[in-house]
N, C-alpha and C positions, 0 to 999 in steps of 0.2 A: 557635810561640815553639820555638827553637831554643836549646840549651843542653848542658853536659858534664853525662853522666850521673854519676850516686851509688847507694850500695846501696839505699836508698829504693824504686828503678825496678827493683831487679832481679825482682820478680813478675811486671810488666807486659812487661820486653824477655824474660824468659823462657816468655812465653805467645806474644809474638810471633815468637821465633826456632822453637819449636816448631811454632808456624802453618806456617812458611816453610819447614820441613825435613818438614811432613805427620807430626811423630812426638811421642811423650813422652819427652822426657830425663828422667835423673834430676835432679829440683829440688836434691837435697843437693848431687850434682857439680856441677852447674850454677853455682850460687850459691857455690861454693867457688872456681869457675875465675873468676867476676866479679868476687869481693872480692878475688882475687890482682891481677886484671888491673887494675883501680881504681886500684891501688897502684904499677903500673909506668908510667914514664913515656914508654916506648915503644907503650903504646896509651893510645887515646883514643874513649870511649864517646861519641858524639852522640845527642842524644835529640830527639826532636820532640814536643811537646806541645801538646794543644788542650784547652782548656774543663777544665784540669787533669787532663788523662787522656795518659797516653806512649802516642802513635799509630803511632811511628815511630824506627828507631833504627838507628843504621850503626858499626859498631866498627870502627875504622882503627889499624891497628900502622904504627908507622915503626921502618925498619931499613936499617941498613947492609948493602948488597950488595956483595960483591965484585967481580960479574960485571957490575955497574953503574959500579962504583968512587963509589958516590953512596947519597946517603939516597932511599931509595923507601920511598912510602907504598902498604899494602895493605889493601884493603877484604875484611876478615876474613867480617863479618856484615852485612845489610843487609835490612830489614824493615820495611814499613809496613802497619797493619791491612787487611788483605782489603776491608772496607768503604769505605775513605777510597783506595783506590788512584785513579790518575790525576785527581790533584786538584791536584799541584805539590808534596805534602809531601816524596816520594823525590829531587823535582829540586832543593828546598831543601836537603833533608840532604846531596847529593851534592855541592852548590856551595860548601856548608860545609866541608864535607870538603875537596874541593879547595884551599879558599883556605886552611884551617888548615895542610895538607900543604906549599904553597908558603909561606905564611911561615915553617915550621919549616926551610925551605932544601932539599925532596925535588926529587927530578928528574923525578918522576913518581907518578901515581898508577894502580895496578892492582888487578884484581879477577879470582878465579877463580869462574865459574858455570857451575851444571850445565848440558849441552847441550840438556836438555828443557825448561829454562825460556826458552821463545823470546820470550815477553813481555818478560823482563827484559833479554833481548839487545837488542831491540829500543830498549830504556829507554836501555843504555850507549851503542849508538850514535849517539841523538839527542845523548845528553849529548858528542859528541866522541870518545869512547875509539874506540880500534883493535882488533882482533880478530888478532892476533899470536902467540898461542901455542898451544899446546895442553898440558892438565893428563892425567897419567897417574894409576893411583892402583893401590896393592896392598893387599889386606888382611893384615896381622900377628896375626890372630885364629885363622887355620887355615882359614876358611871362603873358598873361591873364589868370589868376586863375578862371574856371567854377564853380567848386563844391569844397565845402568844404571836407576837409578829414585830417585825422590824418596820418603820415608818409612820407611827403611831402620833 
């Protein structure tokens, strides 16, 4: 079942995103951010539920961008339970997100994805996305990141 997320979903969303990032984030900070985002109309947290368990999440941000002079949808986080991948859950979440973005008047849907996630790249290409951009990052915490990694 596809639906919009709520605060009761926070622990499951946290688990899915920590798994995606291969790290343990601060739950206190995570839950505060999650609750704030639920209150903003610019964010939509989509949930895929199976047998009353949250097994997929796609967090979408709708943003007016000057360089497009249009409303753009951006996938901020997208995770499916690792035991249930390749079963169509991600495809359904992505299609639902794209439809919601279209109905909201968005020009396009975008996503930034770590280049180490090659299976995820194939998924996005299969869903009709194009690889047009590079994303650059710089730490503002005083540490120089010399190697791309998941799980920092």
